[in-house]
N, C-alpha and C positions, 0 to 999 in steps of 0.2 A: 504494500500500500504506500502511495506516495506521501512525502512529508507534508504536503499541503493538505491532503485528506485528513491525516492524523491531527494536524494543527487545528483544522476547522472543527473536527469532532471534539477535541479537547476544549476548544473555546466554547462550543455549545454546552458541554458538560458543566462548565463553570457558571452558566446562566441559571437563574431561577431554580426552581424546585423540580422534582424529577421523577420518571415513570417506572413503575415497579420492576425491580430487577428480576432476571432469571435466577439470580442467586437464590438458593433454596433455604427454607427455614432452618435455623440452627439449633443444635442440641445444647451448646454451651451458651450461657448468658452472663451479662454483667449484673451488678447489683440492681439495676433498673429493669432487668428482664430483657435487655437487647442482645442481639446475636454477637458473639465474639468468635465463633467457629462455624464452619460449614457443615451442614447435615449430610449424612449418607442418604443417597437417593436410590430407591428401589424401582427397577424397570422390568419389563417383560419382553425385551427386544429379542431374546432367544427362546421365547415360549415358556420360560420359567422365571420366577422371581429371583433377581440377583442385583447386586449393587451396580450402579452405573459405572463406577470407577473400576470394577472388576470385569466389565463386559467388553470384550475385544471387538467392538463395533462402533463406528462413528455414528453416534446417536445423540440427539438433543431432546431433553424431556422438559415439558411444561407442566408444572404441578397445578392443582386446583387454585392455590393461592396466587401463583403468577398469572394464570389465566384470568382470574378475577381482576387483578391489579392492572393488567394490560387491556382489559375489555374485550378479550377474545371469546367469541361465541360460535365461530365456525372456522374451518381450516384456512380460509383466506387470510385470517388475522395473523398467521405466523409468517407471512411473506416478509422478507428482509430481516427477520429475526433469527434465522438459521443460516449458517454459512452456505453459500452457493445454492440457495433455494429461493425460488420465486413461485408463488401461487397466486393466480389472477382469475378474476371473473371475465369470461369471454364477452366481447362487445355486444352480442345479440341477445344475451340472457343474463338474468340476475342469479341463476343457480347452476350454471355450467362452468367447469373449472379448466384452466390451462395450467399445468404443473410442470416445473423444471427443477430437477435436482442434479447438481454437478454437471449442468449442461445437457443432460438427457431430458429432452422435452417431449411433452405429450399434450398437444394443444388442438387436436382434431375432435370436434364434438360429435361426429357421426357415430352411429351405433355399430358400424362395421370395424371400428378401430379399437384395439385394446389399449388401455392406459399403460404408459411406461413407468408411472409412479403409482404403485398400488395404494389404495385407500381402504382401510379396515375399520369397521365399527364393531367393537367388542368381539374381535376375531373373525367377523364375517366380511368377506371381500365385497366391495362395491364396484361393479363391473365397468361402468362407463363414466366418462368425464361429464356428460350431460346429467344434470340433477345431482352432482356431487357436492355442491356447496349449499348446505342447508343448516339452519340454526339447530343446535343440539342442546337440549335441556339437560342440566345437571352433569356437566363435564367433570371428570376426576383427573384426567391426565391426557396429554397428547405427546406421543413419541415420534420423532422424525428420524428414520434410519436412512443414511446416505450410502449409496453404492448398490450394485446389483443384488437382488434378493432371490437367489436361485435355488435355495434349499428348503427353508422352513416356511415360506409364506405361500398362501393359497395359489394365486396365479403368479407364475414366474415373471419378474419385472426386471428391466435393465437399469432403471433410474433409482429406485428406492422404494420405501414403504412408509406410510403415515398411519400410525395406530391411534385410533380414538378410543379411549376407555371411559365409560360412563360410571358414575357412582352407584354402588350396589345398595340395596335397602339396609338401613341401620339395624332393624329389628326392634326399635323402640320409637316412641312417639317423637316426632320432630317436625318443625315447620320453618320454611324459609321463603321470604318474599323479596324479590329484587325489582328495582324500577330504575330505568334510565330515561333521561330527558336530554335532548341535545339540539344542535343547530339543524336547520333544514327539515324541521318537523320530525326529528328522530325520537321515537319512543320505543321502549321495550319493557315488557312486564313478564316476569317468570315466577310462578308459584310452585313450590315443592312441598309435598306432604309425605312424611314417613309414618307408617302405622306399626304398632307393636306386633311382635311375633306371636302368632297364635297357631297351636298345633304344628309347630315347625315351619310355618309359612310367614314370611315377612314381605311387605309390599311397599312400593314407593310410586307416587304419581306426580308427574310434573306437567305443567301447562305453560305455554308461552304465547305471547302476542306481540308482534313487532310491526312498526310502520315507519316509513321514511318517504318524504316528499321529493327528494332529489334537489340538487343545487342548480339545475338548468331548467329553463322554461321555453315553451314552444309557442310562437305567435300565430302559427298556421291553423285556421279553423278546421282543417281536415284531420288534424292529429290531436292527441291528448296534450294538455297544457303542461303537466308535470313530467319531466324526463328523468329517468332513473328512479322512478317511484317504486316502492316495495311495500306490500301489505301481506304479512305472513303470520300464520298461526300454526301451532303444533302441540303435540302432547307425547308423553312417553310413560308407559307403564312397565315397571320392573318388579319381578317376583323372584324371591329366593326361598327355596323349599328344601329343608333338611329332612330328606326322606328316611334316613337312618344315620347311624354313626359314620358310615362309609360313603353313602350316596347322597349327592346334592343335585338340585336342578335350578338353573337360572334361566328365566324366560323374560324376554322384553318385547314390547310392541311400541313402535314409534311411527308417528305420522306427521308430515309437514305439508301444508297446503297454503296457497296464496295466489296473488296476482301482482302484476307490476308492469312497468315499461322499461325498455332497455335504455342504457345511458346513451346520450346523443353522440352521433358520429360527426366529427368535424372535418370539413374538407381541408386537406393539407397540400394538395397538388392537383392541377389539371393540365393536360398536355396542350401547350400553346399551338402546336401544329394542327390540332383537331379543329381549331377555329376556321381553318381554310377548307374543311371537308363539308359537303352537303349532308344533311340528315335525311335519310330516306325511311319512311314508315308507311304502314298501310293507309294512313289518312292524309298523307301529303309529304311535301319536300320543303325543308328549311334550307335556304341558300346561305353560303358563307357571307358574313357581314350583317345578316339580319339581326335585329335587336333581340328576337326571341331564340337565337341560336344558343343551345344549352352551354356549350363550352365558352362562348363569349360571356355569358352571364356568370359562369363559374369564375373565370379569370378576373372579371371586373369587380365582382362583389363578394365572392364566396370564400376566398383563401385567406387564412390567418394562421400565424404561428403562435398567437396568444390564445389562452383559454377563453372561450366564449361562454357567456351565460345565457344569451338569448339566441334562439334558433328559429328558422322558418322551414320546418320539416313537414312534408305532406304525406309521408309514408311510414308512419310509426303505428304499430299495433300493440295490443296488450298481450302479455304473457300470463297464462294461468297454468298452475302446476299442482300436482297431488302426488306425494311420495310416501309409500308405506313400506314398513319392514317388520319382520318377525325373526327372532333368533331364540334358539333353545340350546343350552349347554348343559350336558349331563357329565358329572364327574364322580367316578368310583375310585376310592382310595384304598389300596392295599398297604402292606407294611413297607415295601420298598419301591412301589411304583403306583402310578395313577393311570387310569384309562379315561379318556375324555372324548365326548362326541359333541361336535358343533354343527348345528343345522341352521341354515339361514334361507330366508325367502324375502325378496324385495320386488316391488313393482313401482312403475313410474309412468305418469301421464303428463305430457306437456302440450299445451295448445297456445299457439300464437295467432292472433286474429289478423286479418288483412288490415293495412298492408304489410305486417311483419316488421322488418327492420329497414330503416332508411339508410341506404348504402351510398348515397351521393352527396350528403351533407347539405342539401337545400331543396328548394322547390323550383326546378328549372323547367322552362316552358317547352314541352314537347307534347303535341296533342295525343299521341297514342299511349303515352305513359301517365295520363291523368296528372300532368304537371310534375313528372319525375323522370330523370334519366334512367333510374333503375327502380323497379317496383316488384316487391315480393308479395304474393297473394296470400300469405299465411303459412303456417307450419303445424304439423301434428306428429308427435312422437309417443310411442307406446313401447314399453320395455318391461320384461320380467326376468328374474333370475332365481335359481335355486342352487344351493351348494350344501355339500355334506363332507365333513372332515372327521377322521378318527385319529386320535393320538394316544400313544403309550409313552409316558414319561417316567423315568426311574433312575436308580443308581445301583451299582454293584461294586464288588471288589473293595469292600470297606469304604465306599463312597469315592473311590479313586476313578470310577467310571460313571459318568452321567450321560444319559442317552435320551433320545426321542425318536420314535419311528411313527410313521403315519401313512394314511391313505387320504386322497383328496379327489372330490368330484365337483364339477361346476358345469351348469348349462344355462344358456340364456337365449331369448329370442326377442326380436323387436321389429318394428316397422316405423318408417318415417315417410310422411307425405308432404310435399311442398306444392303450392300452386305455382303457375307459370311466373318465372322471374324475367321481367322485361329489362333489356339492357341495350345500349348502343355498342356495336362492335365494328371494327374496321373491316371493310369488304370492298376490294377493287376501287379504292380511292373514295369511298363514301363511308358514312356511319350508318350501319344497317340495323334495323330492329331485329331482335332475336325472335320475334314472332314470325319472321320469314324463314327461320331455321327449323327444320322438322325436329320433333321431339325424339329423343331427349336432347336438351340443350347443353348437357354436360355440366349441370349445376346441382347435382345431387337431389333430384326432385322427388322421386318416389322409389323406395327399395324396401327389402326385408332381409333380415339376417337370422341365422340359426346356428349357434355355436355350442360346442361341447369340449371340455378339457378335463383330463383326469391324470393323477400322478401318484407315485409312490416315493416316499422320501425318508431320510434318516440322517441323524447327526449325533455324534458321540464325542465326548471330551474325556481324555485320559490324562491323569496326573500321576506320573511315575514317582516312586519314592526317592530316586536320586535327585540331586540338586535341591535337597530339603523341601521337596514337594512344591517348589515354586514354578515349575514348568507345566504348561498345559498344552496338549496337542488335540486339535479339534478337526475331525473329518466329517464333511457333509456330502451326501449323495442324493440326487433327485432325477427320476426319469418322468418326463412329461409327454403326454400325447394330446394333440389338439385336432379337432375336426371343425371345419367352418363351411357354411353354405351361405351364399348371398344371391339375391335376385333383384334386378332392375325391373320395376313393374310398369313403367310408363313408356314402353317401347312403341306403342301403337299396334302391337301384334302380340305374339307370345312373349312372356317375360324372358329375359336373359338370366340364366342361372349358372353359377359356378360353384363347385364343391372341391375342397382340397383338404388333405391331411398332412400334418407335420408331427415330428417327435424330436425330443432333445434330451440329452444326458448332461446334467450339470453338476460337476463336483466342486468342492471348495476345501481349502486346507488353511487352517489358522494355527499359528504357534504363538503363545503368549507366555511372558515370563514376569513373575512378581519380583521386581528388582529389590524392593523392600516393602515394608508394611504400607507405604503410601504411594508407591510408584509401580505401575504396570505398563509394560511395553508389549507390542504385538506386531506380527507380520502375517499377511494373509494373501492368498490367491483365491479369488472368487469368480465364478462365471454366472452369466445371466442370459436370458433368452426371451424374446418377444415373438409370439407366433406370427405367421404370415397374415396378410390382410388383403381383402378384395377391394379394388378401387371402384367403389360404387358410384362415384361421380364422373365416370368416364363418359365421353360423348360418342363412343362407337363400341360395337361389340368386340372388335379386335382389341381395343385398349382395355376393355373390361376383363378380357381373358388373361391379360398380363398381370396376374396376381403377384403382389409383393412377397418376396421370400422372407423367412424369419430373420430377425435381427439378433446378432450374437455379440457378446461383450465379455472381455476378460479384464478383471481388475486386480492390479498389483498394489498393495497398500501397506504402509508402515504407520503405526500410531503409538501414542503414549497417553496414559491417564495418570495424573499425579496430583497429590496434595502436598503442600509445603507450609512451613512456619506454623506448626501446630494447627493445621487445617484452617489457616487464615487466607491461604492462597491456593486456588485450584487451577491447574493448567492441563487442558486436554488438546491434543493436536493430532493431525493426520496428514500424510502426503500420499498421493495416489497417481497411478498411470493406467489409463483405459486403452485397450486395443479393441477397436470397433470393427465389425465385419457386417457387410450388407445392411448398414444402418437404414432404417425406414424414415422417410421424411414426408411431410405434408407439403408438397410443392404446389404453389399457386400458379396456374397456367391459364391465362385469358379468362379470368373470372371464375375458375373452378379449382378447388383444392383436390389434388390427386395424390394418393398415398403410393409411394414407389420406393425402390431401393436406390440409394445414392452412391454406395460404394464403401470405401474404408476411411477411417478417421482415427487419429490419436488425440487423447485428451489427458493433459497433465494438470494437477491441481494441488492446492494446499489449503488447510483450514485450521484455525485454532479458536478455542473458547477459554477465556480467562475470567475467573471470578475472584475478587479480593475483598477482604474485610480489614482495611488498614486501621480503623478505629472502631470502638464499639458503636454499633448502630449505622456505620457508614459502609455501604456496599458499592463496589465498582465492578461492572461487568463489561467485557470487551470481546467481541467476536469478529473474525475476519475470514473471508474466503477468496481464493484466487483460482482462476481458470485460464488455461491456454488450450484452445481447440483448433486442431489442424485437420483439414480434409486432405487425405492422401489421394483419394479418387472420389469424384462427384460427377456422375453422368446423369443427365436428364434427357428425355425424349421430347424434342420440340419440333412440331410439324413433321413428325415421322422420322426425324434425324436425331441420333444420339450425339449429345454435345457435352464436352468436358468443361464444367464450370468451377472446378476446384480452386482456381486462382482467385475467383471473385466471391465464392459462396462463404457465408459465415453462419455459425450455429445460431439458431433462434432461441430467444429467451435465455441467453447465457452471458450475463455481464462478466467482464474480466475480474472486477473487484466488487465484493459486497462486504459491508462492515457495519457494526453496531456498537455504540457506546452508551452505557447506562450508568447513572449514579443515583443512589437512593440513600436518604438519611432518615433514620428513626429517632425522633426526639424522645427525651425521657417521658414516660407516661405520666399523666396527671389524673386527677379524679374525674376529669371530663372525658378522658379517653386517651388513646395513643395516636399521636400525630406523626405523619411521615410525609416527606416531600421528595419528588423524584423527577428526573429528566431523561429523555431517550433521544438519541440522534441515530438515524438510520440512513446509511449511504448505499446507493445502488449505482454502479457504473452504467455507461451507455450500453444498450443492447438492441438487437434487431428482432422483429417479430416473424420474419420469414427468411429462410436460408438464402434465397436468391433475390427476391424483390425487397430490397432494403434501402432504396434511394430516398423514398419519401415517407416511410412509415417506421423509422427507428425511434427509440426513446433516448433522449439525452440523459446524462448523469444527473442525479438528484440527491439532495440531502434533506431529509424530513426531520423536523424537530417536534417532539411530543412532550407534554408535561402533565404531572398529576400531583394533587394534594389530597391525602387521605386522613380521615379521622376514624379510627377503629375502636372497638371495645367501648362504645358509648353506653354507659349503664342505663338500661331500660327495664322496668319491672318485668320479671319472668323471661327475660331474653337480653339480647344485645343488638346494638344498632351500629351500622357502618356507613359512612358517607364519603364520596370522592368527587372532587372537581377535576376535570380533565380538559386538555386542549390538544388538538392534533394538527399537524402541518402549521405550526405557529408562525412561520415566516411566509405563509401563503404561497408556497412554491407552485408554479405552473409546470406540469410535467405530463408528457404522454405516457399512458399506461398500456395501451394496446392499439394495434393498427393493422390495416390491410392496404397494400399497394396492388391495385387491380391490373397493373401491367398494361397489356394491349388495349384494355377498355379505356384507359387514358386518364385515370385519376386515382387518388389515394385518400383514405380517411383515417382518422385517429380518434380514440376516446381519451379523455383526460382524467387525472386523479382528482379526488375531492379537494376543494379549497379549504382554507382554515376553518376549523370547527371547534365548538366548545360543548360541554355537557356536564351533567351530574349523575352519579350513580348512588343509589341508596339501597341498603340491604338490611332487613330485619331477620334475625334468626332466633329460634327458640329450641 
């Protein structure tokens, strides 16, 4: 990280009061009850409970306290707060995710594409990026595992895994009420009720309601006034049943539903050469130089590098969604091993009304498009998945051997329907309406998918007696089989259908050494695999038959986990090298995203996380991530010709530098409560949204400053009260968060991050 970046971050850290550190609650305290040593953190990154410092995995854990203090209620809240990790909401939806961990990006929202960063809710894999960002009531912990997960986790993933763990029922009466009020009409209410255990059965019920008006407004009468609006409700029922001394059952039901509008797409580029082309449509011709020529209007009035608040968008529809999930975990405990069954079922419905998403940034006058250069007639997605996993976890040889073996099965099916997407495309020296082009137009309009995956896996850690039992050797093995079928439905005749099968053997080897009681070092070689993918947005049957091959990755990694100065200083670091083969990319070609194999790439990186307690009550937390991504081969097919673009291609959603600096100070408690003040500075280097189309839709570097003032343990009869004042993006930084360069269509759009905002959190707990 450059000296200037460090200097700016340190300057920010000395300002005002500051946002809750990732530093974990401490076991040692001073006379005022403030932390003077860092606590041991327990994680389940390797499917068993163990100390974070003893786990030879690059993992960041957010506890329930840090999630509360940071205001994190869904996975998008951790973006920028984990080294080399970006989690964003896609431009066209409030609930679809684009995830990138260590430069391995998964930003395609279609149901045909597997996520490269696996998302798990209480052990159940969530199969698609669409619908992956939903408010989760009663979070206990979030763990972010960086690097390929090719052994222990449900679906093999090349990027990493995000584990969301919810709080189990307490078994005794408890009540919690949270309320958030903030800028731009932000409100959130969450109520949690724990019931006493009866007959071995304990229950917890949580309900939430959330609304947000958005910070941008629309002046066009054809579209909604509030852009980026979100109204969401949800509930979660959790049951824990102690069936016997050895057998327990955990069941959960969650549901999230709501509606909203997508964030506004701001025009950032229009091709000046297109002003000289006539516009040809079924209802007439617009000649170059005419006042109502769409590209003339774009260039004269629509382009801005500054964040806009007011828009004139005539093609924005409402998004409605309903997401439901069930999970059942049965655990039978013997003397030296446990047998576990994890069953999951999830279903999702998403509806976007006409006109869908406005992808041209304005209301440009073209008769056939109802005053829009691009018009989407709406969208409908339906998806359901079912998974079953069996695990046997145990120990042998006087606990020198710890093992887990298991079986995994997953299946899903889904359909997506899009109405005709009108656009202007270059054709023989004119701009031609896509209504002249026979269906399918190559814009992912209507398709279905049917996928099955199953695997057998195992991992064992052996600790030999020699070297004072400080050495651990871990071997992991996994065999995966995938079957996928996809059909394009809107061919005008019989659907095009492609079916294919793949399999992969993925081993891993880790050697870790406990240098002393406070320092653990490890070296590992791990492999990962992403199954092949059918390019459902292809514009011809020949292109549709060119199924993308599986993506494979080998990770070579060295790491250290260490505590220093009587556990006042914690330093965790890792350096890694990725060898990528047949990497899959979502390449944007003339208005359509096509999943294809690009070739080979090397990725080198480094990351560290430092937490320090220099004084009682004072916590300093610093994280940093570095990435260097090189394409050795990158071939794409353009107009039927294979072209090497490795010299100009760049990884998408992969900033070279990410950093975060937090400072938190806990004042001495008083009879009115415990006051703390905190500041957070989050730095993200520039990055691109598409590996090839990056001239007009890249994000500049940004440094966001957040602050918080907390008053906890406020005495209230029969309970306690907690209040927090917070501010985000205090310098009102204007920054692009996501974008699309439409290439040959001739323009680019971007969405911007939220302006400066303030709010208050209040929580009562009994």
